[in-house]
N, C-alpha and C positions, 0 to 999 in steps of 0.2 A: 098589410098583406093578409089575405084570408087564411085562417088557421086550417091546416090539413087535418082531416078526420082519420085518426089512427089510434090503435089500441095502445094503452099504457100498461105495461106489465110491472107491477110492484112486488118485489121480493122482500117479504117481511114475515114477522110472526103474526099469525091470524088470531086476534083476540078482540074483545069488545072495544078497546081503545083504538086499535088500528082500523076497525070497521067504521067507527065514527069519523076518523080522519079521512078514510077513503070516500065515504058518503059526501063529506063536505067538499072534497076536491072534485068529485064527479059533478056536483052542483055548480061549482065555480067554473069548471072547465067545459061543462056541458058535453061531457065525453065519457066513454066507458073506461073504467080502470079495473083490471083483473089482478087480484092479489093471490100470490102463491107462497107457501112455505119454501124454504131453501131446498129441502130434499123431496118436495112434492113433484110429481110428474106434471110437466107443463100442459095445461089444457089445449086442445086442438085449436080453439079460437084465438089463443094467445101466441101461437107459434110464429105468427107473422107480425107480432108487435114491433113497431119501429122505435119504440122508446122503452128501455128497461131501467127501472129505478131501484137501486139497491139500498136497503136499510142496514146501515153498518152496525146498528145495535144488535143485530141478529145474524151477522155473517162473519165467518172466519176467512183468513187469507186464501185458503184452499178453495173456498166457495167463490170468492171474488174472481179468482183465476178461471174457474169453470164458467162463470157467466161471461167473462171476457172472451173466452173461446166461442161461446154462442154468438156473440156480436161479431167476432172475426169471421165467422162463417157467412155472414151477410153484410155487405158493405153499407147497406141502408140502415142498419140498426145503430142506434145511438144509446150510450150508457151514461147514467148520472148516478151520483151517490148522495144520500142525505143522512143526517145525524152524524156528519163529520165533526170531530171534536173541536178542531181549531185549524189555523192555517198551516201549522207544522204537520199536522195529520194529513192535510190535503196534499202537501208537497210529497209526503211519503207515499200516498196513494198514487199520485201522478207519476211516480218513478217506475211503476209496474203496470198501471192500468191506463187505457186510452179513454179517459172520462171527458165528456163534453159539458157536464154540469156538476157543480159542487154546491151542496146545501149544508149549512152548519146547524148544529143542534139549537142554536139561539135564534135561527131564522123563524119568522112567523109563517103561519099557514098561507097567509095572503102572499107573502114574498115567494114561497115555494110554488104556488099556483102561477104566479107571474113568470117565474123561471121555467116552469114546465111548458107554458105557452111559447116562450122564446125558443126553447129546445125543439119544439115541434115545428117551428117555423125556420129551422135550420141555423139558429144562432147558438153560440156557446153561452154558458151561464157561469161565470166565475167573477169574484170580486176583482176590482182593479188592483188592489194591493197584492192579491195572489198572482195575477198576471204579471205584475212588475217583478215579483220575486222569481217567477219562472223565466222571465227574460234575462234577469241577472244571472241565474244559474246556467242558462244557455250560453251566455257570453263567457262565463267561467269555463264551461265545458269546451268551448271552441279554443280558448287559450290553452287548456290542458292537453288538447289534442296535438299540440305542436311540441310537447315535451314528453320525455319518457315517464311512464307511470310505474315506479318501483321496479323497473326492469321486466314488466310483464310483456310477453309476446302478444302478437295480434290474436293468435288462437286462444291464449289465456284470457285476453280481454273479452273475446266472444263468449267464452265459458262463464266468466264472472257476470257478464251481462245476462246470460240465460238463467243464472241462479236467481236473479231478481224477478224473473217471471214465475218462479215457483216450480221450474222444470226439474224433474228427477234426473238422475244420472243416465237412465235408459233413454229418456226423452232428449237429453242433450246429445247423447251418442247418435240417436236417429237423426236429429237435426243437422249435425255436423258430419254425418257419414263416417263415424269412427266407432271403435269398440268401447264398451263400458270401462274396460281396463284402462284404455287410453284416457278417458275422461277422469277416472280416479287418479291417474298419474298427474294429469294437469292440475287437478284440485290440490293435490299434495304440494306441488310446486307453488301454486298460487298462495296457499295458506302460509307457506314458509316465507315467501317474498314479502307479503304484506303483514306478516307477523300476527296472524289470527289463528284460532283453533277449531272453528266450525263454520258451517254454511251461513248461519245467522250473522256472525261477526263479519264474514266476508261481504254479505249483502249490505250491512251497515257501513262498512268501509267504502264500498263502491258508491253508495248514495252520497257520501261526503266528498269523495275524490273523483268519481267518474260518473256523476249523475247523468243518467240517460233520459233525455226529455222524450215523452211519449210521441208516437206518430202524429202527424198533423190531423186535425179533426176531419171527418169525412165530408162534412158539409160546412166549411168555415164561413163564419160571419163575424160581425163585430161583437165585442164583449158588451153585456147589457147593464151592468151595474158596478 
């Protein structure tokens, strides 16, 4: 299939090393790559980029959620992450982000370029091992859906799910059409039922017990490696 010509937006720290990396990828892909710092205003020419690549060495969770919202606003945008530590880190990321591509720190530049080509052609790019783990988690989630989860109500399950997206109490309230006071009451009950003391502990509990697989990729194709 002929590669589609589209801009790649790389969100990273702009430094001499990253510039060399970008120049090499542009040569290999024969395509323009626009690099921006996380807090930099997106250049006009990059606002219609169909592939956003996030450098996890330079982004915090809040930033990842912000870029996910950028992608959610346009169904044609695909997001990938590189410098992922390992498979466990990838699983954690996939619990809150709709990533079509995963690149590990150990991956060669050649492999990253190959993966970017695949993503541009509408394919996912994740290792078979990671996909196998995701399928196992999905099966476990389906089994868990048929039995009570520590007595959590449906609304409490919705709220703990929204916690995993990094939503604030105000955002959860707006999403569920309830007051912030109601959200706080639900959170108090959730923490008590699952025996945790804060939001981070609740998110970790949810990942282990109620893992929510991200939405289906927007342009699904076969896994490539």
